[in-house]
C-alpha positions as CSV (number, residue, x, y, z in Angstrom):
1,X,-9.2,-11.4,1.9
2,X,-5.6,-12.5,1.5
3,X,-6.3,-16.0,2.7
4,X,-9.2,-16.3,0.3
5,X,-7.0,-15.3,-2.6
6,X,-4.2,-17.6,-1.4
7,X,-6.3,-20.7,-1.3
8,X,-7.9,-20.0,-4.6
9,X,-5.2,-18.6,-6.8
10,X,-1.7,-19.2,-5.2
11,X,-1.7,-22.9,-6.2
12,X,-2.4,-21.9,-9.8
13,X,0.4,-19.3,-9.8
14,X,2.9,-21.7,-8.3
15,X,1.8,-24.5,-10.7
16,X,2.2,-22.4,-13.7
17,X,5.7,-21.4,-12.7
18,X,6.5,-25.1,-12.0
19,X,5.3,-26.2,-15.4
20,X,7.6,-23.7,-17.1
21,X,10.4,-24.5,-14.8
22,X,10.0,-28.2,-15.6
23,X,10.4,-27.5,-19.3
24,X,13.6,-25.5,-18.5
25,X,14.9,-28.4,-16.4
26,X,14.2,-30.9,-19.3
27,X,16.2,-28.6,-21.6
28,X,19.1,-28.7,-19.1
29,X,18.9,-32.5,-19.0
30,X,19.0,-32.6,-22.8
31,X,22.0,-30.2,-22.9
32,X,23.9,-32.4,-20.4
33,X,23.0,-35.7,-21.9
34,X,20.7,-36.4,-19.0
35,X,23.3,-35.3,-16.4
36,X,25.9,-37.7,-17.8
37,X,28.1,-35.0,-19.4
38,X,28.6,-31.9,-17.2
39,X,31.9,-30.8,-18.7
40,X,33.4,-27.3,-19.2
41,X,32.1,-27.1,-22.8
42,X,28.4,-27.5,-21.6
43,X,28.8,-25.0,-18.8
44,X,30.5,-22.5,-21.1
45,X,27.7,-22.7,-23.7
46,X,25.0,-22.8,-21.0
47,X,26.0,-21.0,-17.8
48,X,22.3,-20.5,-17.1
49,X,21.9,-24.2,-16.1
50,X,23.8,-23.9,-12.9
51,X,20.8,-23.3,-10.6
52,X,19.2,-26.5,-12.0
53,X,22.4,-28.5,-11.5
54,X,22.6,-27.3,-7.9
55,X,19.1,-28.6,-7.3
56,X,20.0,-31.9,-8.9
57,X,22.3,-33.1,-6.1
58,X,21.7,-35.0,-2.9
59,X,21.3,-32.9,-0.9
60,X,20.6,-29.8,-3.0
61,X,23.6,-27.4,-2.8
62,X,23.3,-23.7,-2.0
63,X,25.5,-21.2,-4.0
64,X,28.0,-20.6,-1.2
65,X,28.2,-24.4,-0.5
66,X,29.0,-25.1,-4.1
67,X,31.8,-22.4,-4.1
68,X,33.3,-24.1,-1.0
69,X,33.0,-27.6,-2.2
70,X,34.4,-27.0,-5.7
71,X,37.0,-24.4,-4.5
72,X,36.1,-22.0,-7.3
73,X,35.9,-18.2,-7.3
74,X,32.7,-16.9,-5.7
75,X,32.4,-14.1,-8.2
76,X,32.3,-16.5,-11.1
77,X,29.6,-18.7,-9.6
78,X,27.5,-15.7,-8.6
79,X,27.8,-14.2,-12.0
80,X,26.6,-17.5,-13.6
81,X,23.7,-17.6,-11.1
82,X,22.5,-14.0,-11.3
83,X,23.5,-12.9,-14.8
84,X,23.6,-16.2,-16.6
85,X,27.0,-15.3,-17.9
86,X,30.7,-16.3,-17.5
87,X,33.4,-14.0,-16.2
88,X,34.9,-11.8,-19.0
89,X,38.4,-11.4,-17.5
90,X,39.3,-15.0,-16.8
91,X,41.6,-16.6,-19.3
92,X,40.4,-19.7,-21.2
93,X,42.6,-22.3,-19.4
94,X,41.6,-21.1,-15.9
95,X,37.9,-20.8,-16.8
96,X,38.1,-24.4,-18.2
97,X,39.6,-25.7,-15.0
98,X,37.1,-23.9,-12.7
99,X,34.1,-25.2,-14.8
100,X,35.6,-28.7,-14.7
101,X,35.6,-28.6,-10.9
102,X,32.0,-27.5,-10.7
103,X,30.9,-30.2,-13.1
104,X,32.9,-32.8,-11.1
105,X,31.0,-31.9,-7.8
106,X,27.6,-32.0,-9.5
107,X,28.4,-35.4,-11.1
108,X,29.7,-36.8,-7.8
109,X,26.7,-35.6,-5.8
110,X,23.9,-36.2,-8.4
111,X,20.8,-37.5,-6.7
112,X,20.5,-41.1,-7.9
113,X,17.1,-41.6,-6.4
114,X,15.9,-39.0,-8.9
115,X,18.2,-39.7,-11.8
116,X,17.7,-43.4,-11.7
117,X,19.5,-44.1,-15.0
118,X,22.9,-42.9,-13.6
119,X,25.2,-45.9,-13.2
120,X,23.2,-48.3,-15.3
121,X,23.6,-49.4,-19.0
122,X,20.0,-48.6,-20.2
123,X,19.4,-45.0,-21.2
124,X,16.8,-42.8,-19.5
125,X,13.2,-43.2,-20.6
126,X,11.0,-40.2,-21.4
127,X,8.9,-40.9,-18.3
128,X,12.0,-41.0,-16.1
129,X,13.3,-37.8,-17.5
130,X,9.9,-36.0,-17.0
131,X,9.6,-37.3,-13.5
132,X,13.1,-36.2,-12.6
133,X,12.6,-32.8,-14.2
134,X,9.4,-32.3,-12.2
135,X,11.1,-33.1,-8.9
136,X,14.0,-30.7,-9.6
137,X,11.6,-28.0,-10.8
138,X,9.7,-28.4,-7.5
139,X,12.9,-27.9,-5.6
140,X,13.7,-24.8,-7.7
141,X,10.3,-23.3,-7.2
142,X,10.2,-24.2,-3.5
143,X,13.4,-22.2,-2.9
144,X,11.6,-19.1,-4.3
145,X,8.0,-19.9,-3.3
146,X,7.5,-16.6,-1.5
147,X,8.6,-14.4,-4.4
148,X,6.4,-16.4,-6.8
149,X,3.3,-15.8,-4.6
150,X,4.3,-12.2,-3.9
151,X,4.7,-11.4,-7.6
152,X,1.4,-12.9,-8.4
153,X,-0.3,-11.0,-5.7
154,X,1.3,-7.7,-6.8
155,X,0.1,-8.2,-10.3
156,X,-3.4,-8.7,-9.0
157,X,-3.2,-5.7,-6.7
158,X,-2.0,-3.4,-9.6
159,X,-4.8,-4.7,-11.8
160,X,-7.3,-3.7,-9.0
161,X,-5.8,-0.2,-8.8
162,X,-6.0,0.1,-12.6
163,X,-9.6,-0.9,-12.6
164,X,-10.5,1.5,-9.8
165,X,-8.7,4.4,-11.6
166,X,-10.1,3.7,-15.1
167,X,-13.6,3.6,-13.7
168,X,-13.0,7.2,-12.6
169,X,-11.7,8.4,-16.0
170,X,-7.9,8.0,-15.5
171,X,-5.7,6.9,-18.4
172,X,-2.8,4.5,-18.0
173,X,0.5,5.5,-19.5
174,X,2.2,2.4,-20.9
175,X,6.0,1.8,-20.5
176,X,6.5,2.2,-24.2
177,X,5.4,5.8,-24.2
178,X,8.7,6.7,-22.5
179,X,7.1,9.4,-20.2
180,X,8.9,10.3,-17.0
181,X,7.1,10.6,-13.7
182,X,7.5,14.4,-13.5
183,X,6.0,14.9,-17.0
184,X,2.8,13.0,-16.4
185,X,-0.3,15.0,-17.2
186,X,-3.2,15.2,-14.6
187,X,-5.6,12.2,-14.8
188,X,-2.9,9.6,-15.7
189,X,-1.2,6.7,-14.0
190,X,1.6,4.3,-14.6
191,X,3.0,1.1,-13.0
192,X,6.6,0.2,-12.1
193,X,8.3,3.5,-12.8
194,X,11.8,4.4,-11.7
195,X,12.0,7.7,-9.8
196,X,15.6,9.1,-9.4
197,X,16.5,10.1,-5.9
198,X,19.6,11.0,-3.9
199,X,21.0,8.9,-1.1
200,X,22.6,10.3,2.0
201,X,26.1,9.8,0.5
202,X,25.1,12.0,-2.5
203,X,24.8,9.1,-5.0
204,X,21.8,9.0,-7.3
205,X,19.6,5.9,-7.3
206,X,16.5,4.8,-9.1
207,X,13.6,4.1,-6.7
208,X,11.2,1.6,-8.2
209,X,7.6,2.6,-7.6
210,X,4.7,0.2,-8.1
211,X,2.0,2.8,-9.0
212,X,2.5,6.5,-9.9
213,X,-0.7,8.5,-10.1
214,X,-1.2,12.2,-11.1
215,X,-4.6,13.3,-9.6
216,X,-7.0,14.9,-12.0
217,X,-7.0,18.3,-10.2
218,X,-3.2,18.4,-9.8
219,X,-1.2,21.3,-11.2
220,X,1.2,20.4,-13.9
221,X,4.1,21.1,-11.6
222,X,2.7,19.0,-8.7
223,X,4.4,15.6,-7.9
224,X,2.3,12.5,-8.6
225,X,1.3,10.3,-5.8
226,X,3.5,7.2,-5.2
227,X,1.9,4.0,-4.1
228,X,3.6,0.7,-3.1
229,X,1.6,-2.5,-3.4
230,X,2.2,-4.8,-0.4
231,X,0.8,-8.1,0.5
232,X,1.8,-10.5,3.3
233,X,0.7,-14.0,4.5
234,X,2.1,-13.5,8.0
235,X,3.0,-10.8,10.5
236,X,6.7,-11.9,10.9
237,X,7.9,-11.3,7.4
238,X,6.5,-7.8,7.1
239,X,8.2,-6.6,10.2
240,X,11.5,-7.8,8.9
241,X,11.0,-5.8,5.7
242,X,9.3,-2.7,7.1
243,X,12.4,-0.6,6.7
244,X,12.3,-0.9,2.9
245,X,9.5,1.6,2.5
246,X,11.0,3.9,5.1
247,X,14.2,4.0,3.2
248,X,12.4,4.8,0.0
249,X,10.5,7.6,1.7
250,X,13.7,9.0,3.1
251,X,15.4,9.1,-0.3
252,X,12.3,10.6,-2.0
253,X,11.8,13.3,0.7
254,X,15.5,14.3,0.8
255,X,15.3,14.8,-3.0
256,X,11.8,16.3,-3.5
257,X,11.0,17.8,-0.1
258,X,8.2,17.3,2.3
259,X,5.6,17.5,-0.4
260,X,6.3,13.9,-1.4
261,X,3.3,11.6,-0.9
262,X,4.3,8.0,-0.6
263,X,1.6,5.6,0.4
264,X,1.0,1.8,0.8
265,X,-1.8,-0.4,-0.7
266,X,-2.1,-3.3,1.7
267,X,-3.6,-6.8,1.6
268,X,-2.9,-9.4,4.3
269,X,-1.2,-9.5,7.6
270,X,0.1,-6.0,8.7
271,X,-0.1,-5.4,12.4
272,X,0.0,-2.2,14.6
273,X,3.8,-2.6,14.9
274,X,4.3,-2.4,11.2
275,X,1.7,0.3,10.7
276,X,3.1,2.5,13.5
277,X,6.6,2.2,12.1
278,X,5.4,3.4,8.7
279,X,3.2,6.2,10.1
280,X,6.2,7.5,12.0
281,X,8.0,7.9,8.7
282,X,5.0,9.9,7.2
283,X,3.7,7.0,5.2
284,X,0.0,6.5,4.9
285,X,-1.9,3.4,3.6
286,X,-5.1,2.1,2.1
287,X,-6.5,-1.4,2.7
288,X,-7.4,-3.3,-0.4
289,X,-10.8,-4.3,1.0
290,X,-11.5,-0.5,1.4
291,X,-10.3,0.6,-2.0
292,X,-12.6,3.7,-2.1
293,X,-10.3,5.2,0.6
294,X,-8.0,6.0,-2.3
295,X,-10.3,9.0,-2.9
296,X,-9.0,10.4,0.4
297,X,-5.7,11.0,-1.4
298,X,-7.5,13.3,-3.9
299,X,-8.0,10.7,-6.5
């Protein structure tokens, strides 16, 4: 089932992301005069272009490699990467110098096989710009190919859960309604809710839950059922990440007691090693190709 979905729809999901990313790269090229002006002023106005610039070099530069090459503060680069913002406590002169060093590395290492107009007198043509933007976009998407596919698969899985529940008379609570998980009335469900829980050190954290469902016959005071949508295209990756669900279950159980029901909705490559690990933590699962097994949870 996973392989069938992957061959039919994963290319479309990746292509859609690459098309949008290509437009973003073209905007970056316009902002930097087609990579001929990567000065502090540009990076100050557009800190969000840094990932594109890193993928525009030969070879492409990882975040930590850029920090080392440019000899700039790691916290500044990571803030530009993750938050698309500049540091707030760095004075103007120092910030200007650090941004200048980043721009100098990018200009020095720019991939001239892609940006063929660099070093020549004639300006870049529209065809050359689009070709270069597509190549850089492919590099950007390739670096995050697994999350792109995983996110598309998760959207499909949640849509399947919604269709199954609505067919049985359940009502979806939209995010805009502002309802908390412990106030949901019986016969309702919601997606991507945050459930507060306590860690071992006493700190409170929000546990993101893919699907939260309150059974029709549940009492008002009963906890809803928590379901995590999981898909995997190989066995290796899931066994690397199997502790994630166990940690969520541990936090939820320590906060709300043994009555917590946290289950998995699986599609793809999950072997007995993974399933045994989750079962040992009190986590149950339903295979997507057997969706009617959701009824075994009282739904």
